[in-house]
C-alpha positions in Angstrom: 6.2 -18.2 -9.8 7.1 -14.6 -9.8 4.9 -11.7 -7.6 4.7 -9.5 -11.2 4.6 -9.6 -14.5 5.1 -6.2 -17.3 3.5 -4.6 -20.8 4.2 -2.3 -22.4 1.9 -0.4 -25.0 1.3 3.1 -25.9 4.2 4.4 -24.0 2.2 2.5 -20.8 4.2 0.1 -18.6 1.7 -2.1 -16.6 3.5 -3.4 -14.0 0.9 -6.2 -12.8 0.8 -8.1 -9.4 0.2 -11.6 -10.3 -0.8 -13.5 -7.2 -4.5 -13.4 -6.9 -5.1 -16.5 -4.5 -2.8 -14.4 -2.0 -4.6 -10.9 -2.4 -1.5 -10.3 -3.6 0.0 -9.6 -0.3 3.4 -8.0 0.4 6.2 -10.4 0.8 10.4 -10.1 0.1 10.1 -11.4 -3.3 7.2 -9.0 -4.3 9.2 -5.8 -2.9 12.3 -6.5 -4.8 10.5 -7.5 -7.7 9.0 -4.3 -7.7 11.9 -2.0 -7.4 13.2 -3.8 -10.3 10.5 -3.2 -12.4 10.1 0.4 -11.3 13.6 1.1 -12.1 13.6 -0.9 -15.2 10.4 1.7 -16.6 11.7 4.8 -15.5 14.8 3.8 -17.6 13.0 2.8 -20.9 13.1 5.6 -23.1 10.1 4.1 -24.6 7.9 4.7 -21.5 6.4 7.6 -20.2 3.9 6.8 -17.8 4.0 3.5 -14.7 0.5 1.6 -14.2 0.4 -0.2 -11.4 -2.1 -3.3 -11.5 -3.2 -6.4 -10.2 -4.7 -9.5 -10.5 -7.5 -10.7 -8.5 -10.0 -9.8 -6.1 -7.8 -7.8 -4.2 -5.0 -5.1 -5.5 -3.2 -5.4 -1.9 -3.9 -7.1 1.5 -1.2 -5.7 3.3 1.7 -7.7 4.3 1.5 -11.4 4.8 1.3 -12.0 8.2 2.0 -15.5 7.6 5.5 -14.3 7.2 5.9 -11.4 9.2 4.7 -12.2 12.3 6.7 -15.5 12.2 9.8 -13.2 11.7 8.8 -11.1 14.8 8.0 -14.2 16.9 11.6 -15.8 16.2 13.2 -12.4 17.5 12.5 -13.7 21.3 14.4 -17.2 20.3 17.3 -15.0 20.3 19.8 -13.9 22.8 19.8 -10.1 22.0 16.2 -8.3 21.8 14.8 -6.0 19.4 17.1 -3.8 17.6 15.5 -0.8 16.9 18.0 0.3 14.3 17.9 -2.9 12.7 13.9 -2.7 12.6 14.5 0.7 10.8 16.7 -0.7 8.1 14.5 -3.4 7.4 11.5 -1.5 7.0 13.4 0.9 5.4 14.0 -1.5 2.4 10.3 -1.8 2.0 9.6 1.8 1.9 12.6 2.7 0.0 11.0 0.2 -3.3 7.4 2.2 -2.2 8.6 5.6 -2.7 10.2 4.4 -6.1 6.3 5.2 -7.1 6.9 8.7 -6.0 10.4 9.2 -6.9 10.4 7.9 -10.4 10.8 11.0 -13.1 8.0 9.7 -14.6 4.3 9.7 -13.5 2.9 6.6 -11.6 -0.9 5.4 -11.5 -2.5 3.0 -9.6 -5.7 1.1 -10.4 -7.2 -0.7 -7.5 -10.0 -3.3 -6.9 -10.8 -4.7 -4.0 -9.1 -4.8 -0.8 -6.1 -1.7 -0.3 -5.1 -1.9 3.3 -2.3 -1.6 5.4 1.2 -2.1 3.8 -0.8 -1.7 0.7 -1.8 2.1 1.7 1.8 2.4 2.5 2.4 1.6 -1.0 -0.4 2.9 -3.5 -0.4 6.3 -1.4 3.1 6.6 -3.5 1.9 6.9 -6.6 1.3 10.0 -8.6 -2.7 9.1 -9.3 -5.1 6.5 -7.7 -7.9 5.1 -9.4 -10.5 2.9 -7.6 -13.0 0.3 -8.4 -16.3 1.4 -6.7 -16.2 -2.0 -4.7 -12.5 -0.9 -3.6 -12.1 -0.5 -0.1 -9.1 1.2 1.9 -7.6 1.7 5.8 -5.0 1.0 7.7 -6.3 -1.7 10.5 -2.8 -2.2 11.9 -3.2 1.4 13.2 -5.3 -0.9 16.0 -2.5 -2.5 17.2 1.0 -3.4 15.7 1.8 -0.6 13.0 1.5 2.5 11.9 1.9 4.3 8.0 5.1 3.6 7.0 5.3 6.2 4.2 3.1 8.8 5.8 1.0 9.8 2.8 -2.3 10.4 4.4 -1.9 13.8 5.5 -0.4 14.9 2.4 -3.1 13.5 0.4 -6.3 14.1 2.1 -5.3 16.9 4.7 -4.7 16.8 8.7 -8.2 16.4 10.3 -9.3 13.9 7.9 -6.0 11.7 8.3 -6.5 11.7 11.9 -10.8 10.8 11.7 -9.4 7.9 10.0 -5.9 6.7 11.4 -7.1 7.0 14.8 -9.8 4.5 14.6 -8.4 2.4 11.8 -11.6 2.4 10.0 -12.1 1.1 6.8 -12.9 3.7 3.8 -14.9 2.5 1.1 -13.9 3.6 -2.4 -16.4 6.4 -3.0 -15.6 7.7 0.2 -12.0 7.8 -0.2 -12.6 9.6 -3.5 -14.9 12.4 -1.9 -12.0 13.0 0.9 -9.1 13.1 -1.3 -7.3 9.7 -0.8 -7.5 8.8 -4.5 -8.5 11.0 -7.6 -11.8 9.1 -8.4 -14.2 5.4 -7.9 -15.0 4.4 -11.3 -17.5 1.2 -11.8 -15.7 -1.8 -11.2 -16.1 -3.4 -14.6 -14.7 0.1 -16.0 -11.5 0.2 -14.1 -8.7 -1.5 -15.7 -10.2 0.5 -19.2 -10.4 3.7 -17.4 -6.9 3.5 -15.6 -5.6 2.6 -19.3 -6.9 5.5 -21.2 -6.0 7.9 -18.6 -2.4 6.8 -18.7 -2.7 6.6 -22.4 -3.7 10.2 -22.4 -0.8 11.1 -20.0 1.9 9.5 -22.1 0.8 12.0 -25.1 2.9 14.4 -23.0 6.4 14.7 -23.7 8.3 12.8 -21.1 10.7 15.9 -20.5 7.0 18.2 -19.7 5.9 15.3 -17.5 9.2 14.8 -15.5 8.9 18.4 -14.6 5.3 19.2 -13.9 5.5 15.7 -11.7 8.9 17.3 -10.0 7.3 20.6 -9.5 4.5 18.6 -7.8 6.0 16.6 -6.0 8.2 18.9 -4.3 5.6 21.0 -2.3 5.1 17.6 -0.6 8.9 17.8 -0.1 8.9 21.5 1.2 6.1 20.3 3.8 8.4 17.6 5.5 7.9 14.2 3.7 11.4 12.9 4.4 11.2 13.4 8.2 7.4 12.5 8.0 8.4 8.9 6.4 11.2 8.3 8.7 9.2 9.0 11.9 6.4 6.7 10.1 8.7 3.6 9.8 10.6 3.8 13.3 7.3 4.1 14.9 6.0 1.1 12.8 9.1 -1.0 14.4 8.1 0.5 17.9 4.4 -0.3 17.8 5.2 -3.7 16.6 7.1 -4.0 19.9 4.5 -2.8 22.4 3.1 -5.1 24.8 -0.1 -5.1 22.9 2.0 -5.8 19.5 3.6 -8.3 21.0 0.4 -10.0 22.6 -0.8 -9.5 19.1 2.2 -11.6 17.6 1.7 -14.0 20.6 -1.9 -14.6 19.3 -0.9 -14.8 15.9 1.6 -17.8 16.7 -1.5 -19.7 18.8 -4.3 -19.3 16.6 -3.2 -18.2 13.1 -3.1 -14.9 11.9 -6.4 -15.0 10.6 -7.9 -15.5 13.8 -5.6 -12.8 15.1 -7.0 -10.2 12.5 -10.6 -11.1 13.0 -10.0 -10.9 16.5 -8.9 -7.5 16.2 -11.3 -6.3 14.0 -14.5 -7.8 15.4 -15.1 -5.2 18.2 -15.3 -2.6 14.8 -17.1 -4.8 12.8 -15.2 -3.9 9.7 -12.8 -5.0 7.3 -13.5 -9.1 6.9 -15.5 -8.8 10.3 -18.2 -7.1 9.0 -21.4 -8.5 7.7 -21.5 -5.9 4.6 -17.7 -6.6 4.0 -18.5 -10.5 3.6 -21.3 -9.8 1.1 -19.3 -7.6 -1.2 -15.8 -9.3 -1.3 -13.4 -12.1 -0.1 -12.8 -12.4 3.6 -9.9 -10.7 4.8 -6.8 -12.9 5.2 -4.1 -10.3 6.0 -3.4 -7.0 7.3 
């Protein structure tokens, strides 16, 4: 089973995640397929705009902890301990793919429903425009233990103080609030999300490709001048360090003992949000990943 499929209409290339039962969590297969799909869309002269969508109740519930915690747990079985440079290269492969949404010459739009948290935000915040359904939820729960944002897009999107407010707590951000503080462009009724995102992509695709390319580069250069590359490098390096602090190692061991779902619930229960809060459980499926 592939992790995504593509469609093209009216100058818009849709890249659609197709693992709804797994909440479209990030795997090495999704990473590689997404890289190829973005490259193909950017090279296709018939495509002017790239639209990222997802099937199912969640856009992307972060990294699949089933494979990622197991991968880290096996480090303890090796003679050599954690290799920070090797870790940076490994995570860098994921970050390079997310940043293809940013560095693609053509504009990229993401239509987000349900959960978009943890690594899902590392990915989606690299898109030029994010449109969310009103029932969507954003956030970076691994800020509480076991991670930092690798692509470091938070400050560039909504400013220093608001980024600190959410990263220093790991609190969830409902879509209407995400739109109010500038994390995403707008929150629309869930039933209208896909049609609104496609209509916006088609409207953008009415411009000549050369105009779209120049205007995107002009806007993005501001963030580049502010140090985006160095911020991204630091975020990716700190993510590896955070996964290998004592608290990070304890989290992995707990995931091995009780299962990753239970470990995530234990992390988030004291905060009463994401899949641990009663309001969250009534709005959407219980969160299985991070």
